[in-house]
C-alpha positions in Angstrom: 95.5 175.8 -17.5 98.9 176.6 -19.0 100.0 175.2 -22.2 102.7 173.2 -20.5 99.9 171.0 -18.8 99.0 169.5 -22.3 102.2 168.0 -22.5 102.3 166.2 -19.1 102.3 162.3 -19.8 99.4 160.3 -18.6 101.6 157.9 -16.6 102.0 159.7 -13.3 103.4 157.4 -10.8 105.8 159.9 -9.5 103.0 161.7 -7.8 102.2 158.3 -6.2 105.8 158.0 -5.0 105.6 161.5 -3.4 102.4 161.1 -1.9 103.5 157.9 -0.1 106.7 159.6 1.0 104.4 162.5 2.4 102.3 159.9 4.2 105.3 158.5 6.0 106.2 161.8 7.2 102.9 162.0 8.8 103.6 158.7 10.4 106.7 159.9 11.8 105.2 163.3 13.1 102.5 161.3 14.7 105.1 159.1 16.4 106.8 162.2 17.7 103.6 163.5 19.1 102.8 160.2 20.9 106.4 160.2 22.1 106.2 163.7 23.8 102.6 163.4 24.9 103.0 160.0 26.7 106.5 160.2 27.7 107.2 156.6 28.6 108.8 153.6 26.7 111.2 156.5 25.2 113.7 154.1 23.7 111.1 152.0 21.8 109.5 155.1 20.6 112.9 156.5 19.3 113.4 153.3 17.4 110.0 153.5 15.9 110.7 156.9 14.6 114.2 155.7 13.5 112.5 152.9 11.5 110.1 155.5 9.9 113.0 157.5 8.8 114.8 154.5 7.3 111.6 153.8 5.3 111.9 157.5 4.2 115.5 157.2 3.1 114.5 154.1 1.0 111.6 156.0 -0.7 113.9 158.9 -1.6 116.4 156.5 -3.0 113.6 154.8 -5.1 112.4 158.3 -6.4 115.8 159.1 -7.5 116.5 155.6 -9.1 113.1 156.3 -11.0 114.2 159.5 -12.1 117.6 158.3 -13.4 115.8 155.8 -15.6 112.8 157.8 -16.9 113.3 160.3 -19.8 109.9 162.1 -19.5 108.5 163.1 -16.1 105.0 164.5 -15.3 106.6 167.8 -13.8 110.1 169.1 -13.9 112.5 166.3 -12.4 114.3 169.1 -10.6 110.8 169.8 -8.7 110.5 166.1 -7.9 113.8 166.0 -6.5 113.3 169.0 -4.4 109.9 167.7 -3.1 111.6 164.2 -2.1 114.5 165.9 -0.4 112.4 168.5 1.6 110.2 165.9 2.8 113.2 163.7 3.8 114.5 166.7 5.8 111.7 166.8 7.9 112.0 163.2 9.0 115.8 163.9 9.6 114.8 166.6 12.1 112.3 164.4 13.8 114.8 161.6 14.2 117.3 164.4 15.8 114.8 165.0 18.3 113.9 161.5 19.3 117.7 160.9 19.5 118.5 163.7 21.5 115.7 163.1 24.0 117.3 159.8 24.6 120.9 160.9 24.5 120.4 163.9 26.5 118.5 161.9 29.1 115.6 164.2 29.2 113.4 163.1 32.1 110.5 165.5 31.3 110.3 167.5 28.1 109.1 171.0 28.7 105.4 171.6 27.4 106.7 173.7 24.7 108.0 170.7 22.9 104.7 169.2 22.5 103.4 172.6 21.3 105.9 172.6 18.6 105.0 169.0 17.8 101.4 169.6 17.3 102.1 172.7 15.3 104.3 170.6 13.2 101.5 167.9 13.0 99.1 170.6 11.6 101.7 171.9 9.2 102.5 168.5 7.9 99.0 167.5 7.2 98.6 170.6 5.1 101.6 169.7 3.3 100.3 166.2 2.5 96.8 167.5 1.6 98.6 169.8 -1.1 100.6 166.9 -2.2 97.7 164.6 -2.5 95.9 166.9 -4.9 99.1 167.8 -7.0 98.5 165.4 -9.9 95.3 167.5 -10.8 96.1 171.1 -11.6 92.5 171.9 -11.7 92.7 171.8 -7.7 95.1 174.6 -7.8 93.1 176.9 -5.6 92.7 174.2 -3.1 96.4 173.4 -3.2 97.2 177.1 -2.7 95.0 177.2 0.4 96.9 174.3 2.0 100.3 176.2 1.1 98.9 179.4 2.7 98.1 177.5 5.8 101.5 176.0 5.9 103.0 179.5 5.8 100.6 180.7 8.5 101.6 177.7 10.7 105.4 178.3 10.0 105.0 181.7 11.4 103.4 180.4 14.4 106.4 178.1 14.9 108.7 181.2 14.8 106.8 182.9 17.4 106.8 179.7 19.6 110.4 179.5 19.3 111.0 183.1 20.5 108.6 182.6 23.4 110.1 179.0 24.5 113.8 180.3 24.1 112.9 183.5 26.1 111.4 181.3 28.9 114.3 178.7 28.7 116.7 181.4 29.7 115.0 181.9 33.0 116.6 178.4 34.1 119.7 178.3 36.1 121.5 175.1 34.6 123.3 176.2 31.5 123.9 172.5 30.2 120.1 172.0 30.5 119.6 175.2 28.6 121.8 174.2 25.7 120.0 170.7 25.5 116.5 172.0 25.4 117.4 174.7 22.9 118.8 172.4 20.5 115.7 170.4 20.8 113.6 173.5 20.4 115.5 174.5 17.1 115.3 170.9 15.5 111.5 170.8 16.0 111.1 174.4 14.5 113.4 173.5 11.7 111.1 170.6 10.9 108.3 173.0 10.4 110.5 175.2 8.3 111.2 172.1 6.0 107.5 172.0 5.8 107.3 175.4 4.4 110.3 174.4 1.8 107.8 171.7 0.4 104.9 174.3 0.4 107.4 176.5 -1.7 108.1 173.9 -4.1 104.4 173.2 -4.6 103.8 176.9 -5.3 106.6 177.0 -7.8 105.1 173.8 -9.6 101.7 175.5 -9.7 103.3 178.7 -11.4 104.8 176.6 -13.9 101.8 174.6 -14.9 98.7 176.6 -14.1 
């Protein structure tokens, strides 16, 4: 364990705050999977995701407020900020998908959308597992394993985007192509944001282990 770890204060409520934020992201992802798997009551499900996203915004605000009044943090305040913002970005992408499904009046989402959502679900769960262990640097090996799995799933998301986009261009309606392509890209972007979180976690481990 690196010498910096001996300087970490015992009070670690920032880890609790980030873990709670990550758990809220999981709620949002699960809600989106439900929305796509059982495509009914769409507006109500959109509103549920919006509420979860609003809760996430409040969590980010609380984290930054706490950073502003705390002199010594358990890890670099920049890393705390990056974790909070990257987690929030995941929810922003989820909300964009839910909103566009309603605004674009998508009657039946393509099966690829659920494939993206389930991949995102696996990715966000690995992110959460890594974050839940972050307060204990003795678990660095396990944390790195979760981060590695996030990277693997992000690559799967890239492959899925290429496959889904290629299939999409077999359709004849150009407006429909544009609508669905934007939804695919929002979903893939959410997976990318999970990788951003994993990268921050990896940077933290380099500093403190």
